[in-house]
C-alpha positions in Angstrom: -23.9 4.2 7.4 -22.5 5.0 10.8 -19.0 3.8 11.8 -18.9 0.2 13.0 -18.2 -0.4 16.6 -16.0 -3.3 17.9 -15.8 -3.9 21.6 -17.2 -0.5 22.3 -14.7 1.3 20.0 -15.4 2.8 16.6 -13.3 1.1 13.9 -12.6 1.6 10.1 -14.4 -1.1 8.1 -13.7 -2.1 4.5 -11.5 -0.7 1.8 -13.2 2.6 0.9 -10.2 4.6 2.2 -8.1 3.3 -0.8 -8.0 5.7 -3.8 -8.5 3.0 -6.3 -7.5 4.0 -9.9 -7.7 0.4 -11.1 -11.1 -0.4 -12.6 -12.9 -2.6 -10.1 -13.8 -3.2 -6.4 -10.8 -3.0 -4.0 -11.0 -6.2 -1.9 -7.8 -5.8 0.1 -4.9 -3.3 0.5 -1.9 -2.9 2.7 0.6 -0.1 3.3 4.0 -0.2 5.1 6.2 2.7 6.0 9.9 2.3 6.7 12.9 4.5 7.1 16.6 4.0 6.4 18.5 4.1 9.7 22.0 4.1 11.1 22.9 3.5 14.7 25.0 6.1 16.6 27.6 4.5 18.9 29.8 5.8 21.6 33.6 5.3 21.7 33.0 1.8 23.2 30.6 0.7 20.5 27.5 0.9 22.6 24.4 2.2 20.8 23.4 5.6 22.2 21.1 6.8 19.4 19.9 6.4 15.9 19.8 8.5 12.8 16.6 7.9 10.7 16.4 9.2 7.2 14.9 8.6 3.7 11.3 7.6 4.6 9.9 5.1 2.1 6.7 3.1 1.8 5.3 0.1 -0.1 2.0 -1.4 -0.5 -0.3 -3.8 -2.4 -3.8 -3.4 -3.7 -6.1 -6.3 -4.9 -9.1 -5.5 -7.1 -11.9 -7.6 -8.5 -11.9 -6.4 -12.1 -14.6 -4.7 -14.1 -15.1 -6.3 -17.5 -12.3 -5.5 -19.9 -9.9 -4.1 -17.2 -6.2 -4.8 -17.9 -3.0 -4.4 -15.8 -1.9 -0.9 -15.1 1.4 0.1 -16.7 4.6 -0.1 -14.6 5.2 3.4 -13.3 1.6 4.4 -13.0 1.1 6.7 -10.0 -1.4 5.4 -7.4 -2.4 7.0 -4.1 -3.2 4.9 -1.0 -4.4 6.5 2.2 -2.7 9.8 1.3 0.6 8.2 0.2 1.5 8.3 -3.5 3.5 5.6 -5.0 4.4 4.0 -8.4 3.4 0.6 -9.7 6.4 -1.6 -9.6 4.7 -5.0 -10.0 1.3 -6.0 -11.4 -0.3 -9.4 -11.9 -3.7 -10.8 -13.0 -5.2 -13.9 -11.4 -8.0 -16.0 -12.9 -9.7 -19.1 -11.3 -12.3 -21.6 -12.2 -15.6 -20.5 -10.8 -14.0 -17.3 -9.6 -13.4 -13.7 -10.3 -10.6 -12.1 -12.3 -8.4 -10.1 -9.9 -5.6 -7.7 -10.3 -2.9 -7.2 -7.6 -0.4 -4.3 -7.9 2.5 -3.5 -5.7 3.5 0.2 -5.3 6.6 1.9 -3.9 7.0 5.5 -3.0 9.0 7.9 -0.8 8.4 11.0 1.2 10.1 13.2 -1.4 9.0 11.5 -4.7 6.9 13.8 -6.8 
């Protein structure tokens, strides 16, 4: 399948970029990068710069489960779009006339093994 085009530009479609280690079909995912930071001020308290350090990231993955799939253990390593993180939260959702889904939250950092 060729890359989809939106308003004349090629776009990324779907969730195939997520390295899903949970048994099922990934239906949504998000990833956020953030960094700790401290402003640098001059002698009058005016902000003249910023020190940025300790890059971290967090994300969520939602998966429609295969039969018999259970929640991953807290601390399980998962990779999303090249960023590795550890499961810090996991939940299962059921619904009437619906599919069982698992949603996990991960957190990681630039220097976490």
